[in-house]
C-alpha positions as CSV (number, residue, x, y, z in Angstrom):
1,M,0.0,0.0,0.0
2,S,2.9,2.4,0.6
3,S,6.6,2.5,0.1
4,S,7.3,2.0,3.8
5,T,5.3,-1.2,4.0
6,P,6.6,-3.6,1.2
7,T,5.0,-6.6,2.9
8,L,1.6,-4.9,2.9
9,R,2.1,-4.0,-0.7
10,R,2.9,-7.6,-1.6
11,R,-0.2,-8.7,0.3
12,S,-2.3,-6.1,-1.6
13,W,-1.0,-7.3,-4.9
14,A,-1.7,-10.9,-3.9
15,L,-5.3,-10.0,-3.0
16,C,-5.7,-8.2,-6.3
17,A,-4.5,-11.3,-8.1
18,L,-7.1,-13.4,-6.2
19,F,-9.8,-11.0,-7.2
20,L,-8.6,-11.0,-10.8
21,L,-8.8,-14.8,-11.0
22,P,-12.6,-15.1,-10.7
23,G,-13.2,-12.1,-13.0
24,L,-11.0,-13.7,-15.7
25,S,-12.8,-17.1,-15.2
26,L,-16.3,-15.6,-15.1
27,A,-15.7,-13.7,-18.4
28,A,-14.4,-16.9,-20.1
29,W,-17.7,-18.5,-19.2
30,V,-20.0,-15.6,-20.0
31,T,-18.5,-14.9,-23.4
32,R,-19.1,-18.5,-24.4
33,T,-22.7,-18.7,-23.1
34,P,-24.3,-18.4,-26.6
35,E,-22.2,-21.3,-27.8
36,V,-22.7,-23.3,-24.6
37,R,-26.5,-22.7,-25.0
38,D,-26.3,-24.1,-28.5
39,L,-24.2,-27.1,-27.5
40,L,-26.7,-27.9,-24.7
41,G,-29.7,-27.3,-27.0
42,A,-31.2,-25.3,-24.1
43,S,-34.1,-22.8,-24.2
44,T,-34.0,-19.5,-22.4
45,A,-35.8,-21.0,-19.4
46,Q,-33.5,-24.1,-19.4
47,M,-30.5,-21.8,-19.4
48,G,-31.9,-20.1,-16.4
49,L,-32.1,-23.4,-14.6
50,V,-28.5,-24.2,-15.6
51,L,-27.4,-20.8,-14.2
52,F,-29.3,-21.7,-11.1
53,G,-26.4,-24.0,-10.3
54,L,-24.2,-20.9,-10.1
55,S,-26.7,-19.3,-7.7
56,L,-27.0,-22.3,-5.4
57,G,-23.2,-22.6,-5.2
58,S,-22.8,-18.9,-4.5
59,M,-25.4,-19.0,-1.7
60,A,-23.8,-22.1,-0.1
61,G,-20.4,-20.5,-0.3
62,I,-21.5,-17.1,1.1
63,L,-23.5,-18.7,4.0
64,S,-20.6,-20.9,5.0
65,S,-17.8,-18.3,4.5
66,G,-18.5,-16.1,7.6
67,P,-18.5,-19.0,10.1
68,L,-15.4,-20.5,8.4
69,V,-13.5,-17.2,8.5
70,M,-14.2,-16.9,12.2
71,R,-13.1,-20.4,12.9
72,L,-10.1,-20.7,10.5
73,G,-9.2,-17.2,9.4
74,T,-9.4,-15.7,5.9
75,R,-6.4,-17.5,4.4
76,P,-7.7,-21.1,4.0
77,V,-11.2,-19.9,3.1
78,A,-10.0,-17.5,0.4
79,L,-7.5,-19.9,-1.1
80,T,-9.9,-22.8,-1.1
81,G,-12.5,-20.7,-2.8
82,S,-10.0,-19.7,-5.5
83,A,-9.1,-23.3,-6.0
84,L,-12.7,-24.3,-6.5
85,V,-13.0,-21.6,-9.2
86,V,-10.1,-23.2,-11.1
87,I,-11.5,-26.7,-10.7
88,A,-14.9,-25.7,-11.9
89,L,-13.9,-24.5,-15.4
90,P,-13.0,-27.9,-16.8
91,I,-16.2,-29.3,-15.4
92,I,-18.3,-26.6,-17.0
93,A,-16.5,-27.2,-20.3
94,L,-17.0,-31.0,-20.2
95,G,-20.7,-30.6,-19.5
96,A,-21.1,-28.3,-22.5
97,V,-19.2,-30.4,-25.0
98,T,-21.0,-33.6,-23.9
99,G,-24.4,-31.9,-24.0
100,L,-25.2,-32.5,-20.3
101,P,-27.0,-29.6,-18.7
102,L,-26.8,-31.2,-15.2
103,L,-23.0,-31.5,-15.4
104,T,-22.7,-27.9,-16.7
105,G,-24.9,-26.8,-13.8
106,A,-22.8,-28.8,-11.3
107,G,-19.7,-27.1,-12.6
108,L,-21.3,-23.7,-12.2
109,A,-22.3,-24.7,-8.6
110,V,-18.7,-25.5,-7.8
111,F,-17.7,-22.1,-9.5
112,G,-20.3,-20.3,-7.4
113,A,-19.2,-22.0,-4.2
114,G,-15.7,-20.9,-4.9
115,V,-16.6,-17.3,-5.6
116,G,-19.2,-17.0,-2.8
117,G,-17.0,-18.8,-0.3
118,G,-14.0,-16.7,-1.1
119,E,-15.9,-13.4,-1.3
120,V,-16.4,-12.7,2.4
121,A,-12.9,-13.9,3.3
122,M,-11.2,-11.7,0.7
123,N,-13.4,-8.7,1.6
124,V,-12.4,-9.1,5.3
125,E,-8.8,-9.4,4.2
126,G,-9.1,-6.4,2.0
127,A,-10.7,-4.4,4.9
128,E,-7.7,-5.3,7.1
129,V,-5.3,-4.1,4.4
130,E,-7.3,-0.9,4.1
131,R,-7.1,-0.4,7.9
132,L,-3.4,-1.1,8.1
133,G,-2.6,1.1,5.0
134,G,-4.8,3.9,6.1
135,R,-6.2,4.5,2.7
136,S,-9.0,3.4,0.4
137,F,-8.4,-0.1,-1.0
138,L,-11.8,-2.0,-1.5
139,P,-12.9,-0.2,-4.7
140,A,-9.6,-0.9,-6.3
141,L,-9.7,-4.5,-5.0
142,H,-13.1,-5.0,-6.7
143,G,-11.7,-3.2,-9.7
144,S,-9.2,-6.1,-10.0
145,F,-12.2,-8.4,-10.5
146,S,-13.5,-6.1,-13.2
147,L,-10.1,-5.9,-14.8
148,G,-10.1,-9.7,-14.9
149,T,-13.4,-9.6,-16.7
150,V,-12.0,-7.2,-19.3
151,I,-9.0,-9.4,-20.0
152,G,-11.2,-12.5,-20.0
153,A,-13.8,-10.9,-22.3
154,G,-11.1,-9.8,-24.7
155,L,-9.8,-13.4,-24.9
156,G,-13.4,-14.6,-25.2
157,I,-14.0,-12.3,-28.2
158,L,-11.0,-13.7,-29.9
159,A,-12.0,-17.3,-29.1
160,N,-15.5,-16.7,-30.6
161,A,-14.0,-15.0,-33.6
162,V,-11.8,-18.0,-34.5
163,S,-14.3,-20.6,-33.3
164,F,-11.8,-21.8,-30.6
165,P,-13.2,-24.9,-28.8
166,V,-15.0,-24.2,-25.5
167,I,-13.3,-27.0,-23.7
168,A,-9.8,-25.7,-24.7
169,H,-10.7,-22.1,-23.9
170,L,-12.0,-22.8,-20.4
171,G,-9.2,-25.3,-19.7
172,L,-6.5,-22.8,-20.6
173,T,-8.2,-20.2,-18.4
174,A,-8.1,-22.7,-15.5
175,V,-4.3,-23.1,-16.0
176,V,-3.8,-19.4,-15.9
177,G,-6.0,-19.2,-12.8
178,A,-3.9,-21.9,-11.1
179,G,-0.8,-19.9,-11.8
180,L,-2.3,-16.7,-10.2
181,L,-3.3,-18.8,-7.1
182,L,0.1,-20.3,-6.7
183,W,1.7,-16.8,-6.9
184,A,-0.7,-15.2,-4.5
185,A,-1.0,-17.8,-1.8
186,P,2.3,-17.2,0.0
187,A,1.5,-13.5,0.6
188,I,-1.8,-14.1,2.4
189,P,-1.1,-14.3,6.1
190,A,-2.8,-16.7,8.5
191,G,-5.1,-15.6,11.3
192,T,-6.9,-12.6,9.9
193,G,-10.5,-12.7,11.0
194,R,-10.1,-15.7,13.2
195,T,-11.8,-15.5,16.6
196,T,-11.5,-17.6,19.8
197,P,-14.1,-20.2,20.8
198,E,-15.2,-17.8,23.6
199,E,-15.6,-14.9,21.1
200,R,-17.7,-17.1,18.8
201,E,-19.9,-18.2,21.6
202,A,-20.5,-14.6,22.7
203,Q,-21.2,-13.5,19.1
204,A,-23.6,-16.4,18.5
205,A,-25.8,-15.5,21.5
206,A,-27.2,-12.1,20.6
207,P,-25.8,-10.4,17.5
208,K,-28.0,-12.1,14.9
209,V,-31.2,-10.8,16.4
210,A,-29.6,-7.4,17.0
211,L,-28.4,-7.1,13.4
212,L,-31.7,-8.3,11.9
213,G,-33.4,-5.5,14.0
214,D,-31.1,-2.8,12.6
215,V,-33.3,-1.1,10.0
216,R,-30.4,0.9,8.6
217,L,-28.3,-2.2,8.1
218,L,-31.3,-3.9,6.3
219,F,-31.6,-0.9,4.0
220,I,-27.9,-1.2,3.2
221,G,-28.5,-4.9,2.5
222,G,-31.2,-3.9,0.1
223,V,-28.8,-1.7,-1.7
224,V,-26.3,-4.6,-1.9
225,L,-29.0,-6.9,-3.2
226,A,-30.2,-4.4,-5.9
227,M,-26.7,-3.6,-7.1
228,A,-25.7,-7.2,-7.0
229,L,-28.7,-8.0,-9.3
230,A,-27.7,-5.2,-11.6
231,E,-24.2,-6.5,-11.9
232,G,-25.1,-10.2,-11.9
233,T,-27.7,-9.8,-14.6
234,A,-25.0,-8.6,-17.0
235,N,-22.7,-11.5,-15.9
236,D,-25.5,-14.0,-16.5
237,W,-27.4,-12.7,-19.5
238,L,-25.7,-9.8,-21.3
239,P,-24.3,-11.7,-24.3
240,L,-27.6,-13.5,-24.8
241,V,-29.5,-10.2,-24.5
242,M,-27.4,-8.8,-27.2
243,V,-27.6,-11.9,-29.4
244,D,-31.3,-12.7,-28.9
245,G,-32.7,-9.3,-28.1
246,H,-30.7,-7.0,-30.4
247,G,-29.6,-9.2,-33.2
248,F,-25.8,-9.2,-32.6
249,G,-23.6,-12.2,-33.5
250,A,-21.9,-14.2,-30.8
251,T,-18.5,-12.3,-31.3
252,M,-20.2,-8.9,-31.1
253,G,-22.2,-10.1,-28.1
254,S,-18.9,-10.9,-26.3
255,T,-17.5,-7.5,-27.4
256,V,-20.5,-5.7,-25.8
257,F,-19.9,-7.7,-22.6
258,A,-16.2,-6.6,-22.7
259,L,-17.4,-3.0,-23.0
260,F,-19.5,-3.5,-19.9
261,A,-16.6,-5.0,-18.0
262,A,-14.4,-2.1,-19.1
263,A,-16.9,0.4,-17.8
264,M,-17.1,-1.5,-14.5
265,T,-13.3,-1.4,-14.3
266,V,-13.1,2.4,-14.9
267,G,-15.9,3.0,-12.4
268,R,-14.2,1.0,-9.6
269,F,-10.7,2.3,-10.0
270,S,-12.0,5.9,-10.0
271,G,-14.4,5.3,-7.1
272,G,-12.1,6.5,-4.3
273,P,-11.7,10.1,-5.6
274,L,-15.4,10.3,-6.5
275,V,-16.5,9.3,-3.0
276,A,-13.9,11.7,-1.4
277,R,-15.5,14.6,-3.3
278,A,-19.2,13.7,-3.2
279,G,-19.7,11.3,-0.4
280,R,-20.6,7.6,-0.5
281,S,-24.4,7.9,-0.4
282,R,-24.5,10.5,-3.3
283,V,-22.2,8.4,-5.4
284,L,-24.3,5.3,-4.8
285,M,-27.5,7.1,-5.7
286,V,-26.1,8.4,-9.0
287,S,-24.6,5.0,-9.7
288,A,-28.0,3.3,-9.2
289,L,-29.7,5.8,-11.5
290,F,-27.0,5.3,-14.2
291,A,-27.6,1.5,-14.0
292,A,-31.4,2.0,-14.2
293,L,-31.0,4.3,-17.2
294,G,-28.8,1.9,-19.0
295,L,-31.1,-1.0,-18.4
296,A,-34.1,1.0,-19.6
297,L,-32.4,2.0,-22.8
298,I,-31.5,-1.6,-23.6
299,S,-34.9,-2.9,-22.7
300,F,-37.1,-0.3,-24.4
301,V,-35.1,1.2,-27.3
302,D,-34.8,-1.1,-30.4
303,S,-31.4,0.2,-31.6
304,Q,-28.0,-1.6,-31.6
305,A,-26.1,1.7,-31.3
306,V,-28.2,2.8,-28.3
307,A,-27.8,-0.6,-26.7
308,V,-24.0,-0.4,-26.9
309,L,-24.0,3.1,-25.4
310,A,-26.4,2.0,-22.7
311,V,-24.1,-0.9,-21.7
312,V,-21.5,1.7,-20.7
313,L,-24.1,3.5,-18.5
314,W,-25.1,0.1,-17.0
315,G,-21.5,-0.8,-16.3
316,L,-20.5,2.5,-14.7
317,G,-23.7,2.5,-12.7
318,A,-23.2,-1.1,-11.4
319,S,-19.5,-0.7,-10.7
320,L,-19.4,0.9,-7.2
321,G,-22.7,-0.5,-5.8
322,F,-21.4,-3.7,-4.2
323,P,-18.1,-2.5,-2.7
324,L,-19.4,0.8,-1.4
325,A,-22.5,-0.8,0.1
326,L,-20.4,-3.4,1.8
327,S,-18.2,-0.7,3.2
328,A,-21.3,1.1,4.5
329,A,-22.4,-2.1,6.2
330,G,-19.1,-2.4,8.0
331,D,-19.4,1.2,9.1
332,S,-23.0,0.9,10.3
333,G,-22.2,-0.2,13.9
334,P,-20.3,-2.6,16.1
335,N,-19.2,-6.1,15.0
336,P,-18.3,-5.0,11.4
337,A,-17.4,-8.5,10.2
338,A,-20.8,-9.8,11.1
339,R,-22.5,-6.8,9.4
340,V,-20.5,-7.3,6.2
341,A,-21.4,-11.0,6.2
342,L,-25.1,-10.3,6.7
343,A,-25.2,-7.6,4.0
344,S,-23.3,-10.0,1.6
345,T,-25.8,-12.7,2.4
346,I,-28.7,-10.4,1.6
347,G,-27.0,-9.4,-1.6
348,Y,-26.4,-12.9,-2.7
349,L,-30.1,-13.5,-2.7
350,A,-30.0,-11.7,-6.0
351,F,-27.6,-14.3,-7.4
352,L,-29.9,-17.1,-6.0
353,V,-33.2,-15.9,-7.5
354,G,-32.0,-13.7,-10.4
355,P,-30.9,-16.2,-13.1
356,P,-34.0,-18.5,-13.0
357,T,-36.4,-15.6,-12.5
358,L,-35.1,-13.7,-15.5
359,G,-34.8,-16.9,-17.5
360,L,-38.4,-17.9,-16.9
361,L,-39.7,-14.3,-17.4
362,G,-37.5,-14.0,-20.6
363,E,-39.1,-17.2,-22.0
364,H,-42.5,-15.3,-22.0
365,V,-41.6,-11.7,-22.6
366,G,-38.0,-11.9,-24.1
367,L,-34.8,-11.2,-22.3
368,R,-35.1,-7.4,-23.0
369,G,-38.5,-7.4,-21.3
370,A,-37.1,-9.3,-18.4
371,L,-34.6,-6.5,-17.8
372,V,-37.4,-4.5,-16.2
373,V,-36.9,-6.5,-13.0
374,P,-33.3,-5.3,-12.3
375,L,-34.3,-1.8,-13.7
376,V,-37.0,-1.4,-11.0
377,V,-34.7,-2.8,-8.3
378,A,-32.0,-0.3,-9.3
379,L,-34.5,2.5,-8.8
380,V,-35.2,1.1,-5.3
381,A,-31.5,1.2,-4.6
382,A,-31.3,4.9,-5.5
383,F,-34.2,5.5,-3.0
384,L,-32.3,3.6,-0.3
385,A,-28.9,5.1,-1.0
386,P,-29.1,7.7,1.8
387,S,-28.9,4.9,4.3
388,T,-25.3,4.3,3.3
389,A,-24.1,7.7,4.4
390,A,-21.1,7.7,6.8
391,R,-22.0,7.9,10.5
392,P,-21.1,11.3,11.9
393,S,-19.9,9.7,15.1
394,A,-17.4,7.5,13.3
395,A,-14.9,10.3,12.8
396,P,-16.1,13.5,14.7
397,A,-12.7,15.2,14.3
398,E,-12.6,14.8,10.6
399,P,-16.1,14.5,9.1
400,A,-15.1,15.6,5.6
401,A,-12.5,12.8,5.3
402,E,-14.7,10.0,6.4
403,P,-16.1,8.9,3.1
404,A,-12.6,8.7,1.5
405,E,-11.0,6.9,4.4
406,R,-13.6,4.2,4.9
407,I,-14.4,3.1,1.4
């Protein structure tokens, strides 16, 4: 994080590599979804059910991650999650080329468990790096995920353009992911986030009821859910929306997804300065409105050019929602790790119900029509955004610096 702390800098880069890994892997999958859909011979509704495997795995991972971090610390949970992502890619590819939707869904479930399981652990680790370094880190950390999606989408575009086999594409991505994991693992210290048995007993007795009764935290969780749905909808459906809804070819559909990923990356890496100037809640409100506008244009305007421009708005709008809302959850009161875990769990409900809901709805009204759901939810997030404002009591001596320091 700074020149005086080389060990912390190495730790920061390692975390960025672990965040880049699932972004790279997710983009490899997303850019090949039109071809996978054709290999499986699946309808829109059936693809929604295949994607439900990703949702189930994500929820299983996120629900188990918090308790595992408290018992084992962040290191084993984050590294195991990353390993599952690497293992999942060949399973997904094998399911696609053999025409087995259940095997593809199982591979996605393993992928989701890896991403969801590592998510809380890496966010807790990132928050600790942020605390030790004394400067904003979480938006850039999540930006590494988006950077991975840009790189992965670029490779996916090339793979589609030259008709590169899906199984070889996902297999090579798994090899690269394994290399990133092996490089990053030594720099992640043991013990972060781990609690004693006595502390776990004390936390298990009362905090759950107290946290569920915290209206502000639940509002923040609603923002996390809404922005997770806005981001997750693109990760699940964007190439298919462009192919089926706007008449693009598979390569151009992948290119549009790469544009979305690039917009996400720009938004996340520029997030710190924006929040320092305008404050977290204002940035989140504008972000949600941008996402809603992008979704509305794609859904209601029958123009390929407008759709491409709208994807940029969608990506910029969705970019900061998840990391800033999680940061707000951690700032919302005592026991920040439990608060982040609860907000993350609420947010992951979007990944659980989103793919099958949009798939079933898209079967009847088309995927463009189904985008009305994340559009409405993004507008709700804009309404709830004031709940994410920094608490005045958190830094009474320096209220103006609070949003920048606690991102």
